[in-house]
DORO-671389 format. One record per residue (C-alpha): residue number from 1; residue in one letter; y negated, x, z negated. Coordinates in steps of 0.02 Angstrom, whole numbers, plus 50000, padded with zeros to 5 digits. Each point is the difference from the previous one (the first is absolute). Last residue first. Layout:
BEGIN
<node num="NUM" residu="A" north="Y" east="X" up="Z"/>
...
***
This chain:
BEGIN
<node num="403" residu="X" north="47045" east="49635" up="51351"/>
<node num="402" residu="X" north="50132" east="50095" up="49900"/>
<node num="401" residu="X" north="50073" east="50159" up="50074"/>
<node num="400" residu="X" north="50183" east="50039" up="49969"/>
<node num="399" residu="X" north="50054" east="50178" up="50035"/>
<node num="398" residu="X" north="50182" east="50030" up="50043"/>
<node num="397" residu="X" north="50128" east="50139" up="49979"/>
<node num="396" residu="X" north="50186" east="49990" up="50045"/>
<node num="395" residu="X" north="50112" east="50147" up="49955"/>
<node num="394" residu="X" north="50091" east="49969" up="49835"/>
<node num="393" residu="X" north="49988" east="49812" up="49978"/>
<node num="392" residu="X" north="49827" east="49929" up="50025"/>
<node num="391" residu="X" north="49864" east="50123" up="49951"/>
<node num="390" residu="X" north="49838" east="49908" up="49971"/>
<node num="389" residu="X" north="49814" east="50026" up="50015"/>
<node num="388" residu="X" north="49907" east="49850" up="49934"/>
<node num="387" residu="X" north="49827" east="49924" up="50026"/>
<node num="386" residu="X" north="49961" east="49859" up="49880"/>
<node num="385" residu="X" north="50057" east="49823" up="49957"/>
<node num="384" residu="X" north="50181" east="50004" up="50057"/>
<node num="383" residu="X" north="50109" east="49886" up="49894"/>
<node num="382" residu="X" north="50168" east="50051" up="49923"/>
<node num="381" residu="X" north="50114" east="49848" up="49983"/>
<node num="380" residu="X" north="50164" east="50095" up="50015"/>
<node num="379" residu="X" north="49936" east="50124" up="49871"/>
<node num="378" residu="X" north="50087" east="50168" up="50015"/>
<node num="377" residu="X" north="49854" east="50106" up="50058"/>
<node num="376" residu="X" north="50028" east="50179" up="49943"/>
<node num="375" residu="X" north="49833" east="50067" up="49941"/>
<node num="374" residu="X" north="49943" east="50177" up="50044"/>
<node num="373" residu="X" north="49822" east="49934" up="50000"/>
<node num="372" residu="X" north="49943" east="50048" up="50175"/>
<node num="371" residu="X" north="50171" east="50017" up="50080"/>
<node num="370" residu="X" north="50054" east="49824" up="49952"/>
<node num="369" residu="X" north="50188" east="50013" up="50018"/>
<node num="368" residu="X" north="50121" east="49868" up="50066"/>
<node num="367" residu="X" north="50183" east="50055" up="49989"/>
<node num="366" residu="X" north="50033" east="49968" up="49816"/>
<node num="365" residu="X" north="50172" east="49924" up="50032"/>
<node num="364" residu="X" north="49946" east="49824" up="49953"/>
<node num="363" residu="X" north="49842" east="50013" up="50105"/>
<node num="362" residu="X" north="50096" east="50062" up="50151"/>
<node num="361" residu="X" north="50130" east="49862" up="49984"/>
<node num="360" residu="X" north="49867" east="49867" up="49977"/>
<node num="359" residu="X" north="49905" east="50063" up="50151"/>
<node num="358" residu="X" north="50161" east="49996" up="50102"/>
<node num="357" residu="X" north="50027" east="49820" up="49944"/>
<node num="356" residu="X" north="49821" east="49963" up="50052"/>
<node num="355" residu="X" north="50044" east="50053" up="50176"/>
<node num="354" residu="X" north="49993" east="50132" up="50135"/>
<node num="353" residu="X" north="49886" east="50133" up="49926"/>
<node num="352" residu="X" north="49842" east="50076" up="50074"/>
<node num="351" residu="X" north="50001" east="49857" up="50127"/>
<node num="350" residu="X" north="49819" east="49950" up="49970"/>
<node num="349" residu="X" north="50044" east="49829" up="49930"/>
<node num="348" residu="X" north="50140" east="50075" up="49893"/>
<node num="347" residu="X" north="49889" east="50130" up="49916"/>
<node num="346" residu="X" north="49855" east="49881" up="49967"/>
<node num="345" residu="X" north="50116" east="49860" up="49943"/>
<node num="344" residu="X" north="50088" east="50114" up="49873"/>
<node num="343" residu="X" north="49831" east="50063" up="49939"/>
<node num="342" residu="X" north="49948" east="49821" up="49963"/>
<node num="341" residu="X" north="49828" east="49967" up="50071"/>
<node num="340" residu="X" north="49851" east="49997" up="49881"/>
<node num="339" residu="X" north="49878" east="50080" up="50124"/>
<node num="338" residu="X" north="50035" east="49980" up="50185"/>
<node num="337" residu="X" north="50094" east="50140" up="50084"/>
<node num="336" residu="X" north="49973" east="50150" up="50112"/>
<node num="335" residu="X" north="50146" east="50117" up="50036"/>
<node num="334" residu="X" north="49992" east="50188" up="50016"/>
<node num="333" residu="X" north="50127" east="50130" up="50056"/>
<node num="332" residu="X" north="49974" east="50175" up="49930"/>
<node num="331" residu="X" north="49939" east="50130" up="50123"/>
<node num="330" residu="X" north="49977" east="50142" up="49877"/>
<node num="329" residu="X" north="50168" east="49972" up="49914"/>
<node num="328" residu="X" north="49992" east="49990" up="49810"/>
<node num="327" residu="X" north="49989" east="50141" up="49874"/>
<node num="326" residu="X" north="49894" east="49911" up="49868"/>
<node num="325" residu="X" north="49994" east="50155" up="49889"/>
<node num="324" residu="X" north="50039" east="49899" up="49846"/>
<node num="323" residu="X" north="50115" east="49872" up="50080"/>
<node num="322" residu="X" north="50108" east="50087" up="50129"/>
<node num="321" residu="X" north="49987" east="50182" up="49950"/>
<node num="320" residu="X" north="50002" east="49963" up="49814"/>
<node num="319" residu="X" north="50146" east="49879" up="50017"/>
<node num="318" residu="X" north="50100" east="50116" up="50112"/>
<node num="317" residu="X" north="49969" east="50146" up="49882"/>
<node num="316" residu="X" north="50058" east="49894" up="49853"/>
<node num="315" residu="X" north="50157" east="49947" up="50094"/>
<node num="314" residu="X" north="50038" east="50182" up="50043"/>
<node num="313" residu="X" north="49984" east="50052" up="49817"/>
<node num="312" residu="X" north="50110" east="49856" up="49942"/>
<node num="311" residu="X" north="50132" east="50039" up="50132"/>
<node num="310" residu="X" north="50004" east="50182" up="49941"/>
<node num="309" residu="X" north="50021" east="49945" up="49819"/>
<node num="308" residu="X" north="50146" east="49891" up="50051"/>
<node num="307" residu="X" north="50049" east="49820" up="50037"/>
<node num="306" residu="X" north="50015" east="49866" up="49864"/>
<node num="305" residu="X" north="49921" east="50093" up="49854"/>
<node num="304" residu="X" north="49887" east="50107" up="50110"/>
<node num="303" residu="X" north="49923" east="49844" up="50076"/>
<node num="302" residu="X" north="49967" east="49929" up="49827"/>
<node num="301" residu="X" north="49925" east="50159" up="49926"/>
<node num="300" residu="X" north="49891" east="50035" up="50152"/>
<node num="299" residu="X" north="49934" east="49820" up="50000"/>
<node num="298" residu="X" north="49958" east="50012" up="49814"/>
<node num="297" residu="X" north="49901" east="50161" up="50026"/>
<node num="296" residu="X" north="49911" east="49923" up="50149"/>
<node num="295" residu="X" north="49964" east="49845" up="49896"/>
<node num="294" residu="X" north="49926" east="50108" up="49861"/>
<node num="293" residu="X" north="49891" east="50086" up="50130"/>
<node num="292" residu="X" north="49935" east="49831" up="50060"/>
<node num="291" residu="X" north="49974" east="49943" up="49821"/>
<node num="290" residu="X" north="49889" east="50154" up="49968"/>
<node num="289" residu="X" north="50080" east="50124" up="49882"/>
<node num="288" residu="X" north="50003" east="50053" up="49818"/>
<node num="287" residu="X" north="50054" east="49842" up="49912"/>
<node num="286" residu="X" north="50138" east="49932" up="50111"/>
<node num="285" residu="X" north="50095" east="50158" up="50047"/>
<node num="284" residu="X" north="49979" east="50074" up="49826"/>
<node num="283" residu="X" north="50061" east="49840" up="49917"/>
<node num="282" residu="X" north="50152" east="49998" up="50115"/>
<node num="281" residu="X" north="50042" east="50182" up="49959"/>
<node num="280" residu="X" north="49990" east="49963" up="49813"/>
<node num="279" residu="X" north="50105" east="49843" up="50022"/>
<node num="278" residu="X" north="50133" east="50105" up="50084"/>
<node num="277" residu="X" north="50024" east="49988" up="50188"/>
<node num="276" residu="X" north="50166" east="49931" up="50065"/>
<node num="275" residu="X" north="49916" east="49876" up="50116"/>
<node num="274" residu="X" north="50006" east="49814" up="50044"/>
<node num="273" residu="X" north="49980" east="49908" up="49835"/>
<node num="272" residu="X" north="49868" east="50102" up="49911"/>
<node num="271" residu="X" north="49900" east="50061" up="50150"/>
<node num="270" residu="X" north="50010" east="49827" up="50079"/>
<node num="269" residu="X" north="49944" east="49917" up="49837"/>
<node num="268" residu="X" north="49849" east="50114" up="49981"/>
<node num="267" residu="X" north="49947" east="49990" up="50185"/>
<node num="266" residu="X" north="49996" east="49810" up="50014"/>
<node num="265" residu="X" north="49813" east="49990" up="49960"/>
<node num="264" residu="X" north="49960" east="50098" up="50158"/>
<node num="263" residu="X" north="50071" east="49866" up="50115"/>
<node num="262" residu="X" north="50129" east="50065" up="50123"/>
<node num="261" residu="X" north="49962" east="50068" up="50174"/>
<node num="260" residu="X" north="50038" east="50182" up="49958"/>
<node num="259" residu="X" north="50174" east="49953" up="49940"/>
<node num="258" residu="X" north="50033" east="49909" up="50164"/>
<node num="257" residu="X" north="49943" east="50152" up="50099"/>
<node num="256" residu="X" north="50120" east="50117" up="49911"/>
<node num="255" residu="X" north="50148" east="49883" up="50028"/>
<node num="254" residu="X" north="49954" east="49976" up="50183"/>
<node num="253" residu="X" north="49985" east="50187" up="50030"/>
<node num="252" residu="X" north="50162" east="50038" up="49905"/>
<node num="251" residu="X" north="50105" east="49869" up="50093"/>
<node num="250" residu="X" north="50044" east="49850" up="49893"/>
<node num="249" residu="X" north="50177" east="49996" up="49926"/>
<node num="248" residu="X" north="49938" east="49983" up="49821"/>
<node num="247" residu="X" north="49896" east="49851" up="50054"/>
<node num="246" residu="X" north="49818" east="49982" up="49951"/>
<node num="245" residu="X" north="49956" east="49817" up="49986"/>
<node num="244" residu="X" north="49844" east="49896" up="50030"/>
<node num="243" residu="X" north="50059" east="49918" up="50162"/>
<node num="242" residu="X" north="49987" east="49825" up="49925"/>
<node num="241" residu="X" north="50178" east="49951" up="50052"/>
<node num="240" residu="X" north="50064" east="50165" up="49931"/>
<node num="239" residu="X" north="49937" east="49951" up="49829"/>
<node num="238" residu="X" north="49925" east="50101" up="49857"/>
<node num="237" residu="X" north="49907" east="49875" up="49892"/>
<node num="236" residu="X" north="49814" east="50010" up="50036"/>
<node num="235" residu="X" north="49892" east="50153" up="49967"/>
<node num="234" residu="X" north="49978" east="50048" up="50183"/>
<node num="233" residu="X" north="50123" east="50145" up="49994"/>
<node num="232" residu="X" north="50131" east="49885" up="49922"/>
<node num="231" residu="X" north="50019" east="49990" up="49813"/>
<node num="230" residu="X" north="50138" east="50093" up="49909"/>
<node num="229" residu="X" north="50092" east="49897" up="49870"/>
<node num="228" residu="X" north="50035" east="50079" up="49831"/>
<node num="227" residu="X" north="50181" east="50035" up="49961"/>
<node num="226" residu="X" north="50128" east="49896" up="49906"/>
<node num="225" residu="X" north="50136" east="50084" up="49897"/>
<node num="224" residu="X" north="50147" east="49898" up="49935"/>
<node num="223" residu="X" north="50142" east="50034" up="49879"/>
<node num="222" residu="X" north="50171" east="49938" up="50051"/>
<node num="221" residu="X" north="50099" east="49881" up="49892"/>
<node num="220" residu="X" north="50169" east="50061" up="49932"/>
<node num="219" residu="X" north="50137" east="49912" up="50097"/>
<node num="218" residu="X" north="50101" east="49846" up="49949"/>
<node num="217" residu="X" north="49977" east="49899" up="50159"/>
<node num="216" residu="X" north="49867" east="49884" up="49926"/>
<node num="215" residu="X" north="49916" east="50152" up="49920"/>
<node num="214" residu="X" north="49984" east="50076" up="50174"/>
<node num="213" residu="X" north="49930" east="49835" up="50061"/>
<node num="212" residu="X" north="49863" east="49995" up="49868"/>
<node num="211" residu="X" north="49951" east="50182" up="50029"/>
<node num="210" residu="X" north="49996" east="49977" up="50189"/>
<node num="209" residu="X" north="49889" east="49848" up="49977"/>
<node num="208" residu="X" north="49877" east="50117" up="49915"/>
<node num="207" residu="X" north="49983" east="50094" up="50165"/>
<node num="206" residu="X" north="49979" east="49838" up="50099"/>
<node num="205" residu="X" north="49863" east="49937" up="49884"/>
<node num="204" residu="X" north="49914" east="50170" up="50000"/>
<node num="203" residu="X" north="49991" east="50016" up="50189"/>
<node num="202" residu="X" north="49810" east="49979" up="50012"/>
<node num="201" residu="X" north="49992" east="50153" up="49888"/>
<node num="200" residu="X" north="50077" east="50104" up="50140"/>
<node num="199" residu="X" north="50180" east="50053" up="49971"/>
<node num="198" residu="X" north="50116" east="50124" up="49914"/>
<node num="197" residu="X" north="50167" east="49956" up="49922"/>
<node num="196" residu="X" north="50084" east="50098" up="49860"/>
<node num="195" residu="X" north="50178" east="50008" up="49932"/>
<node num="194" residu="X" north="50074" east="49924" up="50157"/>
<node num="193" residu="X" north="50184" east="49954" up="50006"/>
<node num="192" residu="X" north="49988" east="49994" up="50190"/>
<node num="191" residu="X" north="50087" east="49833" up="50022"/>
<node num="190" residu="X" north="49915" east="49928" up="49844"/>
<node num="189" residu="X" north="49829" east="50062" up="50056"/>
<node num="188" residu="X" north="50031" east="49921" up="50170"/>
<node num="187" residu="X" north="50040" east="49838" up="49909"/>
<node num="186" residu="X" north="49821" east="50000" up="49935"/>
<node num="185" residu="X" north="49932" east="50010" up="50177"/>
<node num="184" residu="X" north="50114" east="49857" up="50048"/>
<node num="183" residu="X" north="49947" east="49891" up="49853"/>
<node num="182" residu="X" north="49817" east="50044" up="50031"/>
<node num="181" residu="X" north="50020" east="49934" up="50179"/>
<node num="180" residu="X" north="50103" east="49844" up="49967"/>
<node num="179" residu="X" north="49852" east="49898" up="49937"/>
<node num="178" residu="X" north="49918" east="50027" up="50170"/>
<node num="177" residu="X" north="50150" east="49918" up="50085"/>
<node num="176" residu="X" north="49972" east="49846" up="49891"/>
<node num="175" residu="X" north="49841" east="49984" up="50103"/>
<node num="174" residu="X" north="49835" east="49968" up="49912"/>
<node num="173" residu="X" north="49891" east="49877" up="50095"/>
<node num="172" residu="X" north="49821" east="49970" up="49944"/>
<node num="171" residu="X" north="49954" east="49863" up="49876"/>
<node num="170" residu="X" north="49852" east="50099" up="49934"/>
<node num="169" residu="X" north="50080" east="50014" up="49827"/>
<node num="168" residu="X" north="50162" east="50062" up="50079"/>
<node num="167" residu="X" north="49907" east="50129" up="50104"/>
<node num="166" residu="X" north="49909" east="50070" up="49849"/>
<node num="165" residu="X" north="50158" east="50004" up="49893"/>
<node num="164" residu="X" north="50099" east="50085" up="50139"/>
<node num="163" residu="X" north="49863" east="50131" up="50017"/>
<node num="162" residu="X" north="49993" east="50030" up="49812"/>
<node num="161" residu="X" north="50186" east="50001" up="49960"/>
<node num="160" residu="X" north="50027" east="49870" up="49863"/>
<node num="159" residu="X" north="50079" east="49890" up="50133"/>
<node num="158" residu="X" north="50147" east="50120" up="50011"/>
<node num="157" residu="X" north="50030" east="49997" up="49813"/>
<node num="156" residu="X" north="49991" east="49810" up="49998"/>
<node num="155" residu="X" north="50127" east="49991" up="50142"/>
<node num="154" residu="X" north="50121" east="50097" up="49890"/>
<node num="153" residu="X" north="50074" east="50172" up="50031"/>
<node num="152" residu="X" north="50168" east="50086" up="49965"/>
<node num="151" residu="X" north="50097" east="49849" up="50068"/>
<node num="150" residu="X" north="49944" east="50048" up="50175"/>
<node num="149" residu="X" north="50118" east="50150" up="49996"/>
<node num="148" residu="X" north="50148" east="49887" up="49961"/>
<node num="147" residu="X" north="49951" east="49886" up="50144"/>
<node num="146" residu="X" north="49984" east="50152" up="50114"/>
<node num="145" residu="X" north="50175" east="50054" up="49946"/>
<node num="144" residu="X" north="50073" east="49827" up="50040"/>
<node num="143" residu="X" north="49910" east="50000" up="50169"/>
<node num="142" residu="X" north="50084" east="50166" up="50037"/>
<node num="141" residu="X" north="49906" east="50164" up="49993"/>
<node num="140" residu="X" north="50050" east="50121" up="50139"/>
<node num="139" residu="X" north="49831" east="50007" up="50086"/>
<node num="138" residu="X" north="49920" east="50054" up="49835"/>
<node num="137" residu="X" north="50114" east="50151" up="49980"/>
<node num="136" residu="X" north="49972" east="50108" up="50155"/>
<node num="135" residu="X" north="49851" east="49894" up="50054"/>
<node num="134" residu="X" north="49907" east="50101" up="49868"/>
<node num="133" residu="X" north="49993" east="50154" up="50111"/>
<node num="132" residu="X" north="50010" east="50160" up="49896"/>
<node num="131" residu="X" north="49936" east="50177" up="50022"/>
<node num="130" residu="X" north="50059" east="50101" up="49849"/>
<node num="129" residu="X" north="49902" east="50159" up="49971"/>
<node num="128" residu="X" north="50032" east="50187" up="49995"/>
<node num="127" residu="X" north="50008" east="50032" up="50188"/>
<node num="126" residu="X" north="49865" east="49867" up="50016"/>
<node num="125" residu="X" north="49868" east="50111" up="49922"/>
<node num="124" residu="X" north="49862" east="49870" up="49979"/>
<node num="123" residu="X" north="49828" east="50017" up="50080"/>
<node num="122" residu="X" north="50014" east="50023" up="50189"/>
<node num="121" residu="X" north="50179" east="49938" up="49984"/>
<node num="120" residu="X" north="49935" east="49823" up="49972"/>
<node num="119" residu="X" north="49928" east="50006" up="50176"/>
<node num="118" residu="X" north="50158" east="50068" up="50081"/>
<node num="117" residu="X" north="50110" east="49875" up="49908"/>
<node num="116" residu="X" north="49885" east="49857" up="50048"/>
<node num="115" residu="X" north="50002" east="50044" up="50186"/>
<node num="114" residu="X" north="50107" east="49854" up="50065"/>
<node num="113" residu="X" north="49953" east="49887" up="49854"/>
<node num="112" residu="X" north="49885" east="49887" up="50098"/>
<node num="111" residu="X" north="50118" east="49973" up="50148"/>
<node num="110" residu="X" north="50143" east="49953" up="49884"/>
<node num="109" residu="X" north="49886" east="49877" up="49909"/>
<node num="108" residu="X" north="49941" east="49920" up="50162"/>
<node num="107" residu="X" north="50180" east="49975" up="50059"/>
<node num="106" residu="X" north="50051" east="49929" up="49830"/>
<node num="105" residu="X" north="49866" east="49867" up="50018"/>
<node num="104" residu="X" north="49860" east="49992" up="49873"/>
<node num="103" residu="X" north="49973" east="49844" up="49894"/>
<node num="102" residu="X" north="49821" east="49939" up="49985"/>
<node num="101" residu="X" north="49907" east="50019" up="49834"/>
<node num="100" residu="X" north="49949" east="49838" up="49913"/>
<node num="99" residu="X" north="49820" east="50000" up="49941"/>
<node num="98" residu="X" north="49895" east="50085" up="49867"/>
<node num="97" residu="X" north="50101" east="50160" up="50005"/>
<node num="96" residu="X" north="49980" east="50125" up="49856"/>
<node num="95" residu="X" north="50188" east="50025" up="49994"/>
<node num="94" residu="X" north="50090" east="49872" up="50111"/>
<node num="93" residu="X" north="50118" east="50133" up="50072"/>
<node num="92" residu="X" north="50083" east="49933" up="50157"/>
<node num="91" residu="X" north="50180" east="49941" up="50017"/>
<node num="90" residu="X" north="50039" east="50101" up="50158"/>
<node num="89" residu="X" north="49917" east="50152" up="49922"/>
<node num="88" residu="X" north="50122" east="49979" up="49854"/>
<node num="87" residu="X" north="50145" east="50050" up="50114"/>
<node num="86" residu="X" north="49925" east="50157" up="50079"/>
<node num="85" residu="X" north="49922" east="50045" up="49833"/>
<node num="84" residu="X" north="50014" east="50188" up="50023"/>
<node num="83" residu="X" north="50034" east="50079" up="49830"/>
<node num="82" residu="X" north="49949" east="50177" up="49960"/>
<node num="81" residu="X" north="50102" east="50064" up="49854"/>
<node num="80" residu="X" north="49952" east="50145" up="49889"/>
<node num="79" residu="X" north="50118" east="50098" up="49889"/>
<node num="78" residu="X" north="49895" east="50092" up="49871"/>
<node num="77" residu="X" north="49964" east="50186" up="50005"/>
<node num="76" residu="X" north="49818" east="50004" up="49946"/>
<node num="75" residu="X" north="49951" east="50025" up="50183"/>
<node num="74" residu="X" north="50094" east="49840" up="50042"/>
<node num="73" residu="X" north="49894" east="49904" up="49875"/>
<node num="72" residu="X" north="49842" east="50067" up="50084"/>
<node num="71" residu="X" north="50075" east="49955" up="50169"/>
<node num="70" residu="X" north="50013" east="49818" up="49945"/>
<node num="69" residu="X" north="49816" east="50006" up="49950"/>
<node num="68" residu="X" north="49960" east="50071" up="50172"/>
<node num="67" residu="X" north="50097" east="49858" up="50080"/>
<node num="66" residu="X" north="49900" east="49873" up="49900"/>
<node num="65" residu="X" north="49833" east="50075" up="50054"/>
<node num="64" residu="X" north="50075" east="50006" up="50175"/>
<node num="63" residu="X" north="49985" east="49811" up="50003"/>
<node num="62" residu="X" north="49811" east="50019" up="50003"/>
<node num="61" residu="X" north="50023" east="50147" up="50120"/>
<node num="60" residu="X" north="50065" east="49884" up="50134"/>
<node num="59" residu="X" north="50182" east="49979" up="50053"/>
<node num="58" residu="X" north="50019" east="49948" up="50181"/>
<node num="57" residu="X" north="50124" east="49882" up="50085"/>
<node num="56" residu="X" north="49947" east="49842" up="49909"/>
<node num="55" residu="X" north="50086" east="49875" up="49885"/>
<node num="54" residu="X" north="50131" east="50132" up="49959"/>
<node num="53" residu="X" north="50022" east="49946" up="49818"/>
<node num="52" residu="X" north="49971" east="50149" up="49887"/>
<node num="51" residu="X" north="50101" east="50047" up="49845"/>
<node num="50" residu="X" north="49983" east="50128" up="49862"/>
<node num="49" residu="X" north="50139" east="50039" up="49876"/>
<node num="48" residu="X" north="50017" east="50138" up="49871"/>
<node num="47" residu="X" north="50174" east="50041" up="49932"/>
<node num="46" residu="X" north="49977" east="50111" up="49848"/>
<node num="45" residu="X" north="50073" east="50171" up="49965"/>
<node num="44" residu="X" north="50005" east="50012" up="49810"/>
<node num="43" residu="X" north="49894" east="50137" up="49921"/>
<node num="42" residu="X" north="49949" east="49885" up="49859"/>
<node num="41" residu="X" north="49812" east="50023" up="50025"/>
<node num="40" residu="X" north="49994" east="49884" up="50150"/>
<node num="39" residu="X" north="50105" east="49866" up="49916"/>
<node num="38" residu="X" north="49892" east="50000" up="49844"/>
<node num="37" residu="X" north="49843" east="49986" up="50105"/>
<node num="36" residu="X" north="50077" east="49854" up="50094"/>
<node num="35" residu="X" north="50039" east="49905" up="49841"/>
<node num="34" residu="X" north="49829" east="50033" up="49927"/>
<node num="33" residu="X" north="49916" east="49943" up="50161"/>
<node num="32" residu="X" north="50096" east="49837" up="50030"/>
<node num="31" residu="X" north="49929" east="49949" up="50123"/>
<node num="30" residu="X" north="49874" east="50124" up="50066"/>
<node num="29" residu="X" north="49836" east="49942" up="50076"/>
<node num="28" residu="X" north="49868" east="50047" up="50129"/>
<node num="27" residu="X" north="50055" east="50179" up="50035"/>
<node num="26" residu="X" north="49904" east="50114" up="50117"/>
<node num="25" residu="X" north="50033" east="50146" up="49885"/>
<node num="24" residu="X" north="50060" east="49933" up="49831"/>
<node num="23" residu="X" north="50189" east="50000" up="49977"/>
<node num="22" residu="X" north="50038" east="50141" up="50123"/>
<node num="21" residu="X" north="49859" east="50102" up="49923"/>
<node num="20" residu="X" north="50068" east="49977" up="49823"/>
<node num="19" residu="X" north="50173" east="50052" up="50057"/>
<node num="18" residu="X" north="49931" east="50157" up="50081"/>
<node num="17" residu="X" north="49905" east="50045" up="49841"/>
<node num="16" residu="X" north="50151" east="49964" up="49888"/>
<node num="15" residu="X" north="50117" east="50115" up="50102"/>
<node num="14" residu="X" north="50168" east="49911" up="50006"/>
<node num="13" residu="X" north="50066" east="50071" up="50165"/>
<node num="12" residu="X" north="50176" east="49940" up="50043"/>
<node num="11" residu="X" north="50128" east="50139" up="50015"/>
<node num="10" residu="X" north="50050" east="50049" up="50178"/>
<node num="9" residu="X" north="50128" east="49893" up="50090"/>
<node num="8" residu="X" north="50166" east="50065" up="50063"/>
<node num="7" residu="X" north="50025" east="49947" up="50179"/>
<node num="6" residu="X" north="50090" east="49846" up="50066"/>
<node num="5" residu="X" north="49852" east="49882" up="50003"/>
<node num="4" residu="X" north="50037" east="49820" up="50050"/>
<node num="3" residu="X" north="49926" east="49918" up="50156"/>
<node num="2" residu="X" north="50043" east="49831" up="49929"/>
<node num="1" residu="X" north="50121" east="49859" up="50041"/>
***
């Protein structure tokens, strides 16, 4: 069932300073902290679980916060498990959702997870980890076994969940399928005999469900760590559909440029959650430099983390040459538009791009750059109200002149 290790493991590290950092850096909550601290200082090799549903084909650095926490446990010598929710993705996680989530087809899920192992391997050492698909056990459950699993929760417990409670009070539909999700995630912890589960703080209900279900099946309940949520580059919730994400598989130039386009006030949380810098190094980067220089420092750290130091240096040179030195073609194409036109309309109407769907793709992937401000335009409703010089994709340059 698992990718089991067959080598002799090194002793688990119980250094108090490292344990304190794992329990505090980027952490929102620990449940139960005293229990977990005792486990970590015992020298016992713990089974640490983290799961992602493949609802998209790219993992962004907001989710990488969780992967980096998993890697921190791995570095202490614990047995880490990355779970791919190929079965639960078909049910749909209702966490933090104010309406019913659509079911994904198996074909879509298989397409999404095609490069998951490669992406996860950018952070976690998969030669020392278990890589588990939860369809392995969940797809084998009989109706009788599902009924037994459902006995571990009451309807009242489910309706106490904030988003279910809000929807119920508003008379909105809540599918029985959605009630199954925390049960399935909890059953994963039973299958894997998890000692610890990591998740975002919006996952707390599901993570605690694992404790209840483990008790139901006679296992010791897992302890839970929830991490802080990373906001998107525009300050909203990080979401691929809004184009405000930085993906760990992004090319170095795109990754660097996206960091440079973020809001200045996001710098502290990005330094804390997305780099390995100490708090002292972070304070120095934030307090002694201009925000633009701090962003360049942050961009170098992030690109280097997922690519290499050389790639980070090249990406910085590209950014400086393209945006700071304004190295654009001499005979750049120009289009004239009316003020307050949607940028997507301006580009489609003049044949710069073929369609609004192409604009959406470019915006989502960070492929529209404002060469005057260094901004990456990822707003699908972006309105032109002044002259712009843009790079579209990697090689297309355009100047927009407003009447």
